[in-house]
Phi, psi and omega in degrees: 000127174290163186300319184292321181294328176294318188286321181282359180246004186223141165061204187294331176292327171299318172293313174307309175304328182285315180286333175278354184074019176294155172301129185238079176312138181285154168280113189291150171274117182240165191294128173228136176306135182076355181282149178296162172309308175224160191269050183148180182303155174248120179265122171252117184252128175143157187240013181276164174305318186297321173295322178299320185288317175307305181305315184291330177294311188289332180296346178298335183206019179221158173273104191251129174250155172249357174213149175299118190220042182079013173298128182299310185217123176275131173289331182197152170231126178257116190248113176268114182244015186297336192265354176304129178237358181210148178305325181297341179278347177299320189308308189299304179301314187296309183295333174292326177283333190306312179284345181278322177297333181297330182267023177289128181300156167309132178080007183294176179220148174242125174242133179241135182259135186209178172252156177273147167294138180242157187305327181257015173299133168308159182301316184289326173294317179292324174301316175300314185287325181284323185299331178299328182294315175302317176303313188297313187297314185294316177299318182297333176285341178278332188291151180228169174076025181075014176278156183227162183223131178213165187231153173236120173247133177259131175281178184298319181294324181288325182291318182297333182280350177273086183271139184279126180276179177294342180276358187091349181257166171247163183275117178293134174301148184299321185294328172297311181306309184302314180291324177294324185277327172302310183289331172291329193274171176286350179288351178250024192294336184248014174252118190215140180067023180249154173237124172265138177264125170269107192273343186200169165296159184289129183274138176283153177242190187282002174092009182266357192279162186293159169282117184280138170276122185303328180276341178223083194286350184251016179292141184084357182260156173244127182242132166266139167231123179268160185059041191269010186277341185202177168055233187286323180300317176298320179295315172302317176299314177303316180288323173297324173298312176310318187273004167108000188278148167273149196236146165244107184263127189240137165191167185296158180303324185293345175259017186300323178297310185291333180291317173300324178297315184286323175300320178289315176305317189259006175058041177253182171251143188254135177232107176279121183205135170282117182287353177273002182290141189303328185258024195297312186297315170310306180293327171299318185288316180298320178296315186290316177296320186290313182279330191228356170075013178185162173219126188247315190233137172235119175251113179272090181260319188306133178195157176233162169235150171224071196286137172185150176296145180307318189292340179257001189265149170226191190296335180294334177260333184283301190300317180297328178294312171308307180303317185270320187285325183231316179297323181290315172309312181302314181301314186294313183299318179300314178296320179292319180298313184296344183285328185068018188248000175290151185295153169301145183066031174306143180239136164246118176235131185247137176272112177261218184191151174292341174296338172286345183257316190252345185076157183211134183306137174072011177234037180301322177293314179300309186295331184291318181284324178293323175290329179289336176287334173291319177293323178305313186282331173300316181278335178280323185302314177302329184291336181267352190298325182298336175265006188075016187262173175211159172237131181220172179224155169242141183239092186287155173262233178279113177241138180286101180225176179302323182292317178290333180291341175277354178293157176302148189298322182294312181295324176293319176297319179295316184298327177295328188269347183288042179201159190305330189267351174062039180192163180278155177276175178251153167313323174301329179296320176295311183301315182300317181295314181304311185295325181291315177296334177267009181278155177301328183290349179265023187297334183268013179240110180218146180069023182263157179236110185253113178286130177241081189216013178069016187071066176310137185281357175252126174105183187288000000 
């Protein structure tokens, strides 16, 4: 939490800020051991078999209601819009939800279920399905008190897999359940206004994968994290370890001391390696197999910046950024895939950036590579499908790190406030998104980019 957010939410400075009408970014609800999934009852709105199944799934451990019934504060509202076929049909369910959303608790959640537009949709159907995206993004900008709104969209293949049973409900795909619980939880505190697409039924593997512990879903899995010595990389490593993974932590030799400290803390192994080396992928794979016997998860976090206006840039600023941020990832992935030795259900998760989506002044080189990462995961995910694997990316916005702490004060303060939550995120926020995409239950989510930016006001 930055100093301003702390001051306007506590003690006499908080009271003064409230009287003065100053912006008061909320203290976000973040993951704590033993904390409930949501801060109150969950309202599930919708009459489809999918809505019935969602209510039944959540009722296993939550207080779930199907109608607004005088509850003072909802912990979450789940709105099913998968059945709409015309824009005119959106009004009734959305306006029914509106007064309930008004009663959302601080740190509450709205999750909207929808269908993706398909190439052969009639115009009215395509308009209705695309309209949900504008609805969700706008709603997310209206929420207050650290509440967020996100969406889960089913494509045609995922929708076909949702077969209605004799009881009138459908068997939820594990990826729908996993995405729903991620968005409802405190782990998604800095994810806002985003939609994850469940792109296919969850793919089977050959049965050799470890059995996941629901409380530690990465138990038995081995994860590689590059750029793991500090900042976001170290946070990713800690979160994957919390979720049960064994770790191979990679960073350049110059960061060897810090890398060893993180590896010792997490009982992982350290690999000092320049990822731009021609054989980096092979060396990573051999290390993982020699020390741990398998390789399940690869997190491409390592990256550098060499910021300068394009008119003043030369190869000394351009080439190293391309080499580290995208060329190395492509080469490593190629070597891993060619080896045939990745585990069934392998996951690749790359760290992109909102700069790669919206661009950023003085970062043509960096934005090029981070946009390239998005293209890379979209093309790589189908290549992993035969293993039941996926490739996805997370795109952080302004995150409180050593690098952003070195920004000029005024620039840093403006950057912190340019999102719907009016504050910077934490490395842990990025790590939680990575851990979710690396989990076994996310098998039906592939080629996606999940922004972790508090719904940055610039970009899609």
